[in-house]
PAMI-235208 format. One record per residue: residue in one letter; residue number from 1; x, y, z of N, C-alpha, C, O in turn. Coordinates in Angstrom, 1 decimal, padded with zeros to 4 digits. Example, Ala and Ser with C-alpha at 12.3 -4.5 7.8 and 13.67 -1.06 7.14 Angstrom:
// PAMI-235208
+---------+------+--------+--------+--------+--------+--------+--------+--------+--------+--------+--------+--------+--------+
: mardren : firo :   n.px :   n.py :   n.pz :  ca.px :  ca.py :  ca.pz :   c.px :   c.py :   c.pz :   o.px :   o.py :   o.pz :
+---------+------+--------+--------+--------+--------+--------+--------+--------+--------+--------+--------+--------+--------+
:       a :    1 :  013.2 : -005.7 :  007.8 :  012.3 : -004.5 :  007.8 :  013.2 : -003.3 :  007.8 :  014.2 : -003.3 :  008.5 :
:       s :    2 :  012.8 : -002.2 :  007.1 :  013.7 : -001.1 :  007.1 :  012.9 :  000.0 :  007.9 :  013.4 :  001.1 :  008.0 :
+---------+------+--------+--------+--------+--------+--------+--------+--------+--------+--------+--------+--------+--------+
This chain:
// PAMI-235208
+---------+------+--------+--------+--------+--------+--------+--------+--------+--------+--------+--------+--------+--------+
: mardren : firo :   n.px :   n.py :   n.pz :  ca.px :  ca.py :  ca.pz :   c.px :   c.py :   c.pz :   o.px :   o.py :   o.pz :
+---------+------+--------+--------+--------+--------+--------+--------+--------+--------+--------+--------+--------+--------+
:       m :    1 : -005.9 :  003.5 :  024.1 : -006.6 :  002.3 :  024.9 : -006.2 :  000.8 :  023.8 : -006.4 :  000.8 :  022.6 :
:       t :    2 : -005.8 :  000.0 :  024.4 : -005.6 : -001.2 :  024.2 : -006.1 : -002.2 :  024.6 : -006.4 : -002.3 :  025.8 :
:       t :    3 : -006.3 : -003.1 :  023.7 : -007.4 : -004.6 :  024.4 : -006.3 : -005.5 :  024.2 : -005.6 : -005.6 :  023.2 :
:       r :    4 : -006.3 : -006.4 :  025.5 : -005.7 : -007.7 :  025.6 : -006.3 : -008.7 :  024.6 : -007.4 : -008.6 :  024.1 :
:       p :    5 : -005.4 : -009.9 :  024.5 : -006.2 : -010.8 :  023.7 : -007.0 : -011.6 :  024.7 : -006.8 : -011.5 :  025.9 :
:       t :    6 : -007.8 : -012.3 :  024.3 : -008.7 : -013.0 :  025.5 : -007.6 : -014.6 :  025.6 : -006.9 : -015.1 :  024.8 :
:       d :    7 : -007.9 : -014.8 :  026.7 : -007.4 : -015.7 :  027.6 : -008.0 : -017.3 :  027.3 : -007.7 : -018.4 :  027.7 :
:       s :    8 : -008.9 : -017.0 :  026.3 : -009.4 : -018.5 :  025.9 : -008.9 : -018.7 :  024.7 : -009.0 : -018.0 :  023.7 :
:       p :    9 : -008.2 : -020.3 :  024.9 : -007.5 : -021.0 :  023.3 : -008.7 : -020.8 :  022.5 : -008.6 : -020.4 :  021.3 :
:       v :   10 : -009.9 : -021.2 :  022.9 : -010.7 : -021.9 :  022.1 : -011.3 : -020.4 :  021.3 : -011.6 : -020.4 :  020.1 :
:       v :   11 : -011.3 : -019.6 :  021.8 : -011.6 : -018.2 :  021.2 : -010.8 : -017.9 :  020.2 : -011.2 : -017.8 :  019.0 :
:       t :   12 : -009.3 : -017.7 :  020.6 : -008.2 : -017.6 :  019.4 : -008.1 : -018.3 :  018.3 : -007.5 : -018.0 :  017.3 :
:       v :   13 : -008.8 : -019.4 :  018.5 : -008.2 : -020.2 :  017.6 : -009.7 : -020.4 :  016.7 : -009.6 : -020.9 :  015.5 :
:       t :   14 : -010.8 : -020.1 :  017.2 : -012.1 : -020.2 :  016.4 : -011.8 : -018.8 :  015.8 : -012.1 : -018.9 :  014.6 :
:       t :   15 : -011.4 : -017.6 :  016.1 : -011.6 : -016.6 :  015.3 : -010.4 : -016.3 :  014.4 : -010.4 : -015.4 :  013.6 :
:       r :   16 : -009.5 : -017.2 :  014.6 : -008.4 : -017.4 :  013.4 : -008.9 : -018.5 :  012.1 : -008.5 : -018.4 :  011.0 :
:       l :   17 : -009.7 : -019.3 :  012.4 : -010.2 : -020.4 :  011.7 : -011.5 : -019.7 :  011.1 : -011.8 : -020.0 :  010.0 :
:       v :   18 : -012.3 : -018.8 :  011.6 : -013.1 : -018.3 :  010.9 : -012.9 : -017.4 :  010.2 : -013.7 : -017.1 :  009.2 :
:       a :   19 : -011.8 : -016.7 :  010.5 : -011.4 : -015.4 :  009.7 : -011.0 : -015.9 :  008.4 : -011.1 : -015.1 :  007.5 :
:       m :   20 : -010.4 : -017.2 :  008.1 : -010.0 : -017.7 :  006.8 : -011.2 : -017.9 :  006.0 : -011.2 : -017.6 :  004.8 :
:       f :   21 : -012.2 : -018.2 :  006.4 : -013.3 : -018.7 :  005.6 : -013.8 : -017.4 :  005.4 : -013.9 : -017.1 :  004.2 :
:       v :   22 : -014.0 : -016.4 :  006.3 : -014.8 : -015.2 :  005.9 : -013.9 : -014.3 :  004.6 : -014.4 : -013.9 :  003.6 :
:       l :   23 : -012.8 : -014.1 :  004.9 : -012.0 : -013.9 :  003.7 : -012.0 : -014.8 :  002.1 : -011.9 : -014.4 :  000.9 :
:       t :   24 : -012.3 : -016.1 :  002.5 : -012.6 : -016.8 :  001.0 : -013.9 : -016.3 :  000.6 : -014.2 : -016.4 : -000.6 :
:       f :   25 : -014.9 : -015.9 :  001.5 : -016.1 : -015.6 :  001.2 : -016.3 : -013.9 :  000.6 : -017.2 : -013.4 :  000.0 :
:       a :   26 : -015.1 : -013.4 :  001.3 : -015.1 : -012.2 :  000.9 : -014.5 : -011.8 : -000.7 : -014.7 : -010.8 : -001.3 :
:       l :   27 : -013.5 : -013.0 : -001.1 : -013.1 : -012.9 : -002.6 : -014.3 : -013.5 : -003.4 : -014.6 : -013.1 : -004.5 :
:       f :   28 : -015.1 : -014.5 : -002.6 : -016.1 : -015.0 : -003.7 : -017.2 : -013.9 : -003.9 : -017.9 : -014.0 : -004.9 :
:       t :   29 : -017.3 : -013.2 : -003.2 : -018.6 : -012.2 : -003.1 : -017.8 : -010.7 : -004.1 : -018.3 : -009.8 : -004.7 :
:       l :   30 : -016.6 : -010.9 : -003.9 : -016.0 : -009.7 : -004.9 : -015.8 : -010.1 : -006.2 : -015.9 : -009.2 : -007.1 :
:       f :   31 : -015.5 : -011.2 : -006.4 : -015.5 : -011.8 : -008.1 : -016.7 : -011.9 : -008.7 : -016.9 : -011.8 : -010.0 :
:       h :   32 : -017.7 : -012.2 : -007.8 : -018.9 : -012.7 : -008.4 : -019.5 : -011.7 : -008.9 : -020.3 : -012.0 : -009.7 :
:       g :   33 : -019.5 : -010.3 : -008.8 : -020.3 : -009.0 : -008.9 : -020.3 : -008.8 : -010.5 : -021.1 : -007.9 : -010.9 :
:       t :   34 : -019.6 : -009.4 : -011.4 : -019.6 : -009.3 : -012.6 : -020.8 : -010.4 : -013.0 : -021.1 : -010.2 : -014.2 :
:       s :   35 : -021.4 : -011.1 : -012.4 : -022.3 : -012.2 : -013.0 : -023.2 : -012.1 : -012.4 : -024.1 : -012.6 : -013.1 :
:       s :   36 : -023.7 : -011.6 : -011.2 : -024.6 : -011.8 : -010.0 : -024.7 : -010.8 : -009.0 : -024.3 : -009.7 : -009.5 :
:       v :   37 : -024.9 : -010.7 : -007.7 : -024.9 : -009.9 : -007.0 : -023.8 : -010.0 : -005.9 : -023.6 : -011.1 : -005.4 :
:       g :   38 : -023.3 : -008.9 : -005.7 : -021.9 : -008.8 : -004.8 : -021.2 : -007.7 : -005.8 : -021.8 : -007.2 : -006.7 :
:       g :   39 : -019.6 : -007.4 : -005.4 : -018.9 : -006.5 : -006.0 : -017.9 : -006.2 : -005.4 : -017.7 : -006.9 : -004.4 :
:       g :   40 : -017.0 : -005.2 : -005.4 : -016.2 : -004.5 : -004.9 : -016.5 : -004.5 : -003.2 : -016.0 : -005.1 : -002.2 :
:       f :   41 : -017.6 : -003.5 : -003.4 : -018.3 : -002.7 : -001.9 : -018.5 : -003.9 : -001.1 : -017.8 : -003.7 :  000.0 :
:       q :   42 : -019.1 : -005.0 : -001.1 : -019.6 : -006.1 : -000.3 : -018.6 : -006.9 : -000.1 : -018.6 : -007.6 :  000.9 :
:       g :   43 : -017.6 : -006.9 : -000.9 : -016.5 : -008.0 : -000.7 : -015.3 : -007.0 :  000.1 : -014.6 : -007.4 :  001.0 :
:       g :   44 : -015.2 : -006.1 : -000.2 : -014.2 : -005.0 :  001.0 : -014.9 : -005.1 :  001.9 : -014.1 : -005.4 :  002.8 :
:       v :   45 : -016.2 : -004.9 :  002.5 : -016.8 : -004.6 :  004.0 : -016.3 : -006.2 :  004.3 : -016.0 : -006.3 :  005.5 :
:       i :   46 : -016.3 : -007.4 :  003.6 : -016.4 : -008.5 :  004.2 : -014.7 : -009.1 :  004.9 : -014.2 : -009.6 :  005.9 :
:       a :   47 : -014.2 : -008.6 :  003.5 : -012.8 : -008.6 :  004.2 : -012.2 : -008.0 :  005.3 : -011.3 : -008.6 :  006.0 :
:       a :   48 : -012.6 : -006.6 :  005.5 : -012.2 : -005.9 :  006.6 : -013.1 : -006.5 :  008.1 : -012.6 : -006.5 :  009.2 :
:       a :   49 : -014.2 : -006.8 :  007.9 : -014.7 : -007.9 :  008.7 : -013.7 : -009.4 :  009.3 : -013.6 : -009.9 :  010.4 :
:       a :   50 : -013.2 : -009.6 :  008.4 : -012.4 : -010.7 :  008.7 : -010.8 : -010.0 :  009.6 : -010.3 : -010.8 :  010.3 :
:       v :   51 : -010.3 : -008.8 :  009.5 : -009.6 : -008.4 :  010.2 : -009.9 : -007.8 :  011.5 : -009.2 : -007.7 :  012.5 :
:       i :   52 : -011.2 : -007.5 :  011.2 : -011.6 : -007.0 :  012.8 : -012.2 : -008.5 :  013.6 : -012.5 : -008.3 :  014.8 :
:       i :   53 : -012.4 : -009.6 :  013.2 : -012.7 : -010.6 :  013.6 : -011.5 : -010.8 :  014.2 : -011.6 : -010.9 :  015.5 :
:       l :   54 : -010.4 : -011.0 :  013.9 : -008.9 : -011.3 :  014.5 : -008.9 : -010.5 :  015.4 : -008.4 : -011.0 :  016.4 :
:       a :   55 : -009.3 : -009.0 :  015.5 : -008.5 : -008.2 :  016.6 : -009.5 : -008.2 :  017.5 : -009.2 : -007.5 :  018.4 :
:       f :   56 : -010.6 : -008.7 :  017.6 : -011.2 : -009.2 :  018.9 : -010.9 : -010.5 :  019.3 : -011.4 : -010.8 :  020.4 :
:       g :   57 : -010.2 : -011.3 :  018.8 : -009.7 : -012.7 :  018.7 : -008.7 : -012.7 :  019.5 : -008.7 : -013.3 :  020.6 :
:       v :   58 : -007.6 : -011.9 :  019.1 : -006.3 : -011.7 :  019.3 : -005.9 : -010.9 :  019.7 : -004.7 : -011.0 :  020.0 :
:       g :   59 : -006.5 : -009.7 :  020.0 : -006.0 : -008.4 :  020.5 : -005.5 : -007.3 :  019.4 : -004.9 : -007.5 :  018.3 :
:       m :   60 : -006.0 : -006.3 :  020.0 : -005.8 : -005.0 :  019.1 : -004.1 : -004.9 :  018.8 : -003.8 : -004.7 :  017.6 :
:       e :   61 : -003.3 : -004.9 :  019.5 : -001.9 : -004.7 :  019.4 : -001.2 : -005.8 :  018.5 : -000.6 : -005.5 :  017.5 :
:       r :   62 : -001.4 : -007.0 :  018.9 : -001.3 : -008.1 :  017.7 : -001.5 : -007.8 :  016.3 : -000.7 : -007.8 :  015.4 :
:       t :   63 : -002.8 : -007.6 :  016.4 : -003.4 : -007.2 :  015.0 : -002.9 : -006.1 :  014.3 : -002.5 : -006.2 :  013.1 :
:       t :   64 : -002.8 : -004.7 :  015.3 : -002.1 : -003.8 :  014.5 : -000.5 : -004.0 :  014.1 :  000.2 : -003.5 :  013.2 :
:       a :   65 : -000.2 : -004.8 :  014.9 :  001.6 : -004.9 :  015.0 :  001.7 : -005.7 :  013.5 :  002.9 : -005.9 :  013.1 :
:       w :   66 :  000.8 : -006.0 :  012.9 :  001.0 : -006.4 :  011.2 :  000.3 : -005.7 :  010.0 :  000.5 : -006.0 :  008.9 :
:       l :   67 : -000.6 : -004.8 :  010.5 : -001.0 : -003.9 :  009.8 : -000.3 : -002.9 :  009.5 : -000.1 : -002.0 :  010.3 :
:       s :   68 :  000.4 : -002.8 :  008.2 :  001.3 : -001.4 :  008.3 :  000.4 : -000.4 :  007.4 : -000.2 : -000.6 :  006.4 :
:       p :   69 :  000.6 :  001.0 :  008.1 :  000.1 :  002.1 :  007.7 :  000.3 :  002.4 :  006.0 : -000.6 :  003.0 :  005.5 :
:       r :   70 :  001.3 :  002.0 :  005.4 :  001.6 :  002.5 :  004.6 :  000.8 :  001.2 :  003.6 :  000.4 :  001.7 :  002.6 :
:       w :   71 :  000.7 :  000.2 :  003.8 : -000.1 : -001.0 :  003.2 : -001.7 : -000.3 :  003.0 : -002.4 : -000.2 :  002.0 :
:       l :   72 : -001.9 :  000.1 :  004.5 : -003.7 :  000.5 :  004.2 : -003.5 :  001.5 :  003.6 : -004.6 :  001.9 :  003.2 :
:       l :   73 : -002.6 :  002.3 :  003.4 : -002.5 :  003.4 :  002.4 : -002.7 :  003.2 :  000.9 : -003.2 :  003.9 :  000.1 :
:       a :   74 : -002.2 :  002.0 :  000.8 : -002.0 :  001.6 : -000.4 : -003.3 :  001.1 : -001.0 : -003.7 :  001.3 : -002.2 :
:       l :   75 : -004.1 :  000.3 :  000.2 : -005.3 : -000.5 : -000.4 : -006.2 :  000.8 : -000.6 : -006.7 :  000.8 : -001.7 :
:       v :   76 : -006.5 :  001.8 :  000.1 : -007.1 :  003.0 : -000.3 : -007.1 :  003.5 : -001.5 : -008.1 :  003.8 : -002.2 :
:       v :   77 : -005.7 :  003.5 : -001.9 : -005.5 :  004.2 : -003.5 : -005.6 :  003.3 : -004.6 : -005.5 :  003.6 : -005.8 :
:       a :   78 : -005.7 :  001.9 : -004.0 : -006.1 :  000.9 : -005.2 : -007.2 :  001.0 : -006.1 : -007.2 :  000.6 : -007.3 :
:       g :   79 : -008.1 :  001.4 : -005.5 : -009.5 :  001.7 : -006.1 : -009.2 :  003.0 : -007.5 : -008.8 :  002.8 : -008.7 :
:       p :   80 : -009.3 :  003.9 : -007.0 : -009.2 :  005.1 : -007.9 : -007.7 :  004.7 : -008.7 : -007.7 :  005.2 : -009.8 :
:       l :   81 : -006.8 :  004.1 : -008.3 : -006.1 :  003.8 : -009.4 : -006.2 :  002.8 : -010.4 : -005.6 :  002.8 : -011.5 :
:       a :   82 : -006.9 :  001.9 : -010.0 : -007.4 :  000.9 : -011.0 : -008.5 :  001.4 : -011.8 : -008.5 :  001.0 : -013.0 :
:       f :   83 : -009.5 :  002.3 : -011.3 : -009.9 :  002.9 : -012.2 : -009.7 :  003.6 : -013.5 : -010.3 :  003.5 : -014.6 :
:       v :   84 : -008.4 :  004.3 : -012.9 : -007.7 :  005.3 : -013.9 : -006.9 :  004.2 : -014.9 : -006.5 :  004.6 : -016.0 :
:       l :   85 : -006.8 :  003.1 : -014.5 : -006.1 :  002.5 : -015.5 : -006.8 :  001.6 : -016.4 : -006.4 :  001.3 : -017.5 :
:       v :   86 : -007.8 :  001.3 : -015.9 : -008.5 :  000.7 : -016.9 : -009.3 :  002.0 : -017.5 : -009.8 :  001.4 : -018.4 :
:       a :   87 : -009.7 :  003.2 : -017.6 : -010.4 :  004.2 : -018.2 : -009.3 :  004.3 : -019.1 : -009.4 :  003.9 : -020.2 :
:       f :   88 : -008.3 :  004.8 : -018.8 : -007.1 :  005.4 : -019.6 : -006.9 :  003.9 : -020.7 : -006.8 :  004.1 : -021.9 :
:       g :   89 : -006.9 :  002.6 : -020.1 : -006.2 :  001.8 : -020.9 : -006.8 :  001.5 : -022.2 : -006.2 :  000.9 : -023.0 :
:       g :   90 : -008.2 :  001.9 : -022.3 : -008.6 :  002.0 : -023.5 : -008.1 :  003.1 : -024.6 : -008.3 :  002.8 : -025.8 :
:       i :   91 : -007.7 :  004.0 : -024.4 : -007.1 :  005.3 : -024.8 : -005.6 :  004.7 : -025.3 : -005.1 :  004.8 : -026.5 :
:       l :   92 : -005.1 :  004.0 : -024.3 : -003.6 :  003.6 : -024.8 : -003.6 :  002.2 : -025.7 : -002.6 :  001.7 : -026.2 :
:       a :   93 : -005.1 :  001.5 : -025.7 : -004.9 :  000.5 : -026.6 : -005.4 :  001.0 : -028.0 : -005.4 :  000.2 : -029.0 :
:       g :   94 : -005.8 :  002.4 : -028.0 : -006.1 :  002.7 : -029.3 : -007.7 :  003.1 : -029.8 : -008.1 :  003.3 : -030.9 :
:       g :   95 : -008.5 :  003.1 : -028.5 : -009.8 :  003.1 : -028.7 : -010.0 :  004.4 : -027.7 : -009.2 :  005.4 : -027.6 :
:       s :   96 : -011.2 :  004.3 : -027.1 : -011.5 :  005.6 : -026.4 : -011.6 :  005.6 : -024.8 : -011.4 :  004.5 : -024.2 :
:       f :   97 : -011.9 :  006.5 : -024.2 : -011.7 :  006.8 : -022.6 : -013.0 :  005.5 : -022.3 : -014.2 :  005.5 : -022.6 :
:       l :   98 : -012.4 :  004.6 : -021.5 : -013.6 :  003.6 : -021.0 : -013.8 :  002.6 : -021.7 : -014.4 :  001.6 : -021.2 :
:       q :   99 : -013.4 :  002.5 : -023.0 : -013.6 :  001.4 : -023.8 : -012.8 : -000.1 : -023.8 : -011.7 : -000.3 : -024.4 :
:       f :  100 : -013.3 : -000.7 : -023.2 : -012.8 : -001.8 : -022.4 : -012.8 : -002.6 : -024.0 : -011.7 : -003.0 : -024.2 :
:       d :  101 : -013.5 : -003.0 : -024.9 : -013.6 : -004.0 : -026.0 : -012.1 : -003.9 : -026.4 : -011.8 : -005.0 : -026.9 :
:       v :  102 : -011.1 : -003.0 : -026.4 : -010.1 : -003.0 : -027.3 : -008.8 : -003.1 : -026.6 : -007.7 : -002.9 : -027.1 :
:       l :  103 : -009.1 : -003.5 : -025.6 : -008.0 : -004.1 : -024.3 : -007.4 : -005.5 : -024.7 : -008.0 : -006.5 : -024.7 :
:       p :  104 : -006.2 : -005.4 : -025.0 : -005.5 : -006.8 : -025.7 : -005.7 : -007.9 : -024.5 : -004.8 : -008.6 : -024.2 :
:       i :  105 : -006.9 : -008.1 : -023.9 : -007.1 : -009.2 : -022.9 : -008.2 : -010.0 : -023.4 : -009.1 : -009.4 : -023.9 :
:       p :  106 : -008.3 : -011.6 : -023.4 : -009.3 : -012.0 : -023.5 : -010.4 : -011.4 : -022.7 : -010.2 : -010.6 : -021.8 :
:       k :  107 : -011.7 : -011.7 : -023.0 : -013.0 : -010.8 : -022.6 : -012.9 : -009.8 : -021.5 : -013.2 : -009.8 : -020.3 :
:       p :  108 : -012.1 : -008.5 : -022.5 : -012.0 : -007.6 : -021.8 : -012.8 : -006.9 : -021.1 : -012.4 : -006.1 : -020.2 :
:       s :  109 : -014.1 : -007.1 : -021.3 : -015.4 : -006.1 : -020.4 : -015.5 : -007.0 : -019.1 : -016.1 : -006.6 : -018.1 :
:       v :  110 : -015.1 : -008.1 : -019.2 : -015.0 : -008.9 : -017.8 : -014.0 : -008.7 : -016.9 : -014.2 : -008.6 : -015.6 :
:       y :  111 : -013.0 : -008.8 : -017.5 : -011.4 : -009.2 : -016.6 : -011.5 : -007.1 : -016.6 : -011.3 : -006.7 : -015.5 :
:       a :  112 : -011.8 : -006.3 : -017.4 : -011.8 : -005.2 : -016.7 : -012.5 : -004.7 : -015.5 : -012.0 : -004.0 : -014.6 :
:       t :  113 : -013.9 : -005.0 : -015.7 : -014.5 : -005.0 : -014.7 : -014.1 : -005.6 : -013.2 : -014.2 : -005.0 : -012.1 :
:       e :  114 : -013.7 : -006.9 : -013.5 : -012.9 : -007.5 : -012.4 : -011.9 : -006.8 : -011.7 : -011.8 : -006.8 : -010.5 :
:       f :  115 : -011.0 : -006.2 : -012.7 : -010.0 : -005.4 : -012.0 : -010.6 : -004.0 : -011.4 : -009.9 : -003.7 : -010.4 :
:       v :  116 : -011.6 : -003.2 : -011.6 : -011.9 : -002.2 : -011.1 : -012.3 : -002.9 : -010.1 : -011.6 : -002.7 : -009.1 :
:       e :  117 : -013.5 : -004.0 : -009.8 : -014.0 : -004.5 : -008.7 : -013.1 : -004.8 : -007.6 : -013.3 : -004.6 : -006.4 :
:       l :  118 : -012.0 : -005.3 : -008.0 : -010.9 : -005.7 : -007.1 : -010.4 : -004.4 : -006.4 : -010.3 : -004.3 : -005.2 :
:       g :  119 : -010.0 : -003.3 : -007.3 : -009.8 : -002.2 : -006.7 : -010.9 : -001.6 : -005.6 : -010.6 : -001.2 : -004.4 :
:       i :  120 : -011.9 : -001.6 : -006.2 : -012.9 : -000.9 : -005.1 : -013.0 : -001.9 : -003.7 : -013.4 : -001.3 : -002.6 :
:       g :  121 : -012.8 : -003.2 : -003.6 : -012.6 : -003.8 : -002.4 : -011.7 : -003.5 : -001.6 : -011.9 : -003.3 : -000.4 :
:       a :  122 : -010.5 : -003.3 : -002.4 : -009.2 : -003.1 : -001.7 : -009.5 : -001.5 : -000.7 : -009.4 : -001.3 :  000.5 :
:       t :  123 : -010.0 : -000.5 : -001.8 : -010.3 :  000.5 : -000.9 : -011.1 :  000.6 :  000.2 : -010.9 :  001.2 :  001.2 :
:       v :  124 : -012.4 : -000.3 :  000.0 : -013.2 : -000.5 :  001.2 : -012.9 : -000.9 :  002.4 : -013.2 : -000.4 :  003.5 :
:       a :  125 : -012.0 : -002.3 :  001.9 : -011.1 : -002.8 :  002.9 : -010.4 : -002.4 :  003.8 : -010.4 : -002.8 :  005.0 :
:       g :  126 : -009.4 : -001.1 :  003.1 : -008.8 : -000.2 :  003.7 : -009.1 :  000.9 :  004.2 : -008.3 :  001.6 :  005.0 :
:       v :  127 : -010.2 :  001.3 :  003.9 : -011.0 :  002.2 :  004.7 : -011.6 :  001.9 :  006.0 : -011.4 :  002.6 :  007.1 :
:       v :  128 : -012.2 :  001.0 :  005.8 : -013.0 :  000.1 :  007.2 : -012.2 : -000.1 :  008.2 : -012.3 :  000.2 :  009.4 :
:       v :  129 : -011.2 : -000.9 :  007.6 : -009.9 : -001.2 :  008.7 : -009.4 :  000.0 :  009.4 : -009.4 :  000.1 :  010.6 :
:       s :  130 : -009.0 :  000.9 :  008.6 : -008.3 :  002.1 :  008.9 : -009.5 :  002.7 :  009.9 : -009.1 :  003.0 :  011.0 :
:       l :  131 : -010.2 :  002.8 :  009.8 : -011.5 :  003.6 :  010.3 : -011.4 :  002.7 :  012.1 : -011.1 :  003.3 :  013.2 :
:       f :  132 : -011.7 :  001.4 :  012.0 : -011.4 :  000.6 :  012.8 : -010.4 :  000.9 :  013.8 : -010.5 :  001.4 :  014.9 :
:       v :  133 : -009.5 :  000.7 :  013.2 : -008.3 :  000.9 :  014.0 : -007.7 :  002.2 :  014.5 : -006.8 :  002.5 :  015.3 :
:       r :  134 : -008.4 :  002.9 :  013.8 : -008.3 :  004.5 :  014.4 : -008.9 :  004.8 :  015.7 : -008.3 :  005.4 :  016.7 :
:       l :  135 : -010.4 :  004.2 :  015.6 : -011.9 :  004.8 :  016.5 : -011.2 :  004.0 :  017.5 : -011.2 :  004.6 :  018.6 :
:       s :  136 : -010.4 :  002.7 :  017.5 : -010.5 :  002.1 :  018.8 : -009.0 :  001.9 :  019.5 : -008.6 :  000.9 :  020.1 :
:       g :  137 : -008.4 :  003.1 :  019.2 : -007.1 :  003.4 :  019.6 : -005.9 :  002.7 :  019.4 : -005.0 :  002.8 :  020.2 :
:       g :  138 : -005.8 :  001.7 :  018.3 : -004.8 :  000.9 :  018.0 : -003.9 :  001.3 :  017.5 : -002.9 :  000.6 :  017.2 :
:       v :  139 : -003.9 :  002.6 :  017.1 : -002.5 :  002.9 :  016.9 : -002.0 :  004.2 :  017.5 : -002.9 :  004.9 :  018.0 :
:       d :  140 : -000.7 :  004.5 :  017.5 : -000.4 :  005.7 :  018.2 : -000.8 :  007.0 :  017.2 : -001.1 :  006.8 :  016.1 :
:       n :  141 : -000.7 :  008.0 :  017.8 : -001.0 :  009.2 :  016.8 :  000.5 :  010.0 :  016.8 :  000.8 :  011.0 :  017.5 :
:       e :  142 :  001.1 :  009.2 :  015.9 :  002.5 :  009.9 :  015.8 :  002.4 :  010.3 :  014.4 :  003.3 :  010.8 :  013.9 :
+---------+------+--------+--------+--------+--------+--------+--------+--------+--------+--------+--------+--------+--------+
């Protein structure tokens, strides 16, 4: 199933404009998770919503044309990889497993947590976009 882009230039321009603001809000939500409500899961879902908004506005064919399956897979793998890097980073820095305070960066607990949140957001966004594209029939089953 392929969806055609809308014939309305108002809808196309509006969805492109709104998607940029939605993605900005996703990043705000993602990085706000260490100090308040928010985090990787919420930010990832909002980022995926930006891609879905574009798909409705410009059509699935144009949206999936720039969505590489390799990049989506990389996004899905980013969360577990970020967690493993942070978890074993403490051991490599001379501490123990998941010991953030020995990492050689300023404010190690904050930045290590934000790095994991970024990975979680990438994973959630990759999974939601992949499910949307697959369920909408936007890719060939090759």
